[in-house]
N, C-alpha and C positions, 0 to 999 in steps of 0.2 A: 541232253535238253532235262531231263528227269533230275537228273542230278543238279543241275544248275538251279531248278526249282527248287528243289531241297535247300541248298545252299542259301537261296536269297530268302526262302523261309526261317532258315535259321535266323539268318541275321536279322530277319524283322523282327521275330523274337526277341533276339538279343537287344536292337533296339528299342524296341516297346519295354521292357525288362529297364532300362536304361530310362526309359520318361517315364517309368511309374516311381522310379527309387527318385528321380530328380523332385517329381511332383511332391512325393514324402517330405523331400527336405525341406520345400518350399512350405508346406504346410505347416512342417516344426517349428521354421522359423517366425511363421505368422504367429501362431499360437504361444510364443515367446514374447513377440510385441506385443500382442493383445491383454497378455498377463502385466507387463510393464505400464500399458496406458492404463490398465485398470485400478493399478498400486497408486500410479500419478494422481489420477482421478479421487479414490480413495484420499489422499492424503491431501490433495486441496482441498476437499468436499473437507474433511475434519478441521482443518487451518480456518476455513470459512467459517464455519459454525462455530469456533472457538473463538473467532475476533468479530463475530456480529455479535455476541455472548458480552465482552468484552465493549463493545461499543452501545449496545443497549442500557450496560450497567451506566458508563459515563455519562450519556445522553440523558437517562433518567435523574444521575444527580445532578447535571449541569442544567437541567428545566428545572429543578425545582422551583416550586413558588418564591420559597424564601430568596434564593440564589438571584431571579430576577428579579425581583421586586428591589432587591439591593442593587441590583445593576441600573434598575431607572429610575430609581431615586433619585429627584434633582438638588444638588449640594446649595445649602444655602447661603447667599451672598453675604458678604462680610457686613459687620454694623457701620464700620467707620473705612474708611479712603485709606486703604493699606499702603496704597501704588505711591503716597505723597511721602512715605519715611523711607522709599527705597530709591530717591531720586539723587543721582550724582553728577555733579557739574563738574566736569576738571577743568583747570585753571584759575578755579578762583579761590582767592586767600583766603584761609582759615587761621583764626586766632586760638592760643589756647584758652580754655573756658570758656568757649562760645556755645551759644544755644542756637543751634542752626535751624529749630523747628520754626523759630520766628522770624528767621529771614526770609524775605521775599523780592 
């Protein structure tokens, strides 16, 4: 009986060592994953800061009062009716040296 108990204790110790070794492997793997996540987080944060700086510079330039004023300025209407000169009538006979703007 004592021999059997000694054998069981030895087996228990062996299993506990194996469990400890596996737990250490898990901790090491989790540590590596955490390092990777930190690296990705730092990279994203750095890129986000650089992109936000670019956006801030471009927005400041785009919203300059001069640019807004130019965009909001309304065009002046033409002084004369320019559409009357651009009228095309298909099938209307035309003669040489004809003044078409007097025709109605």
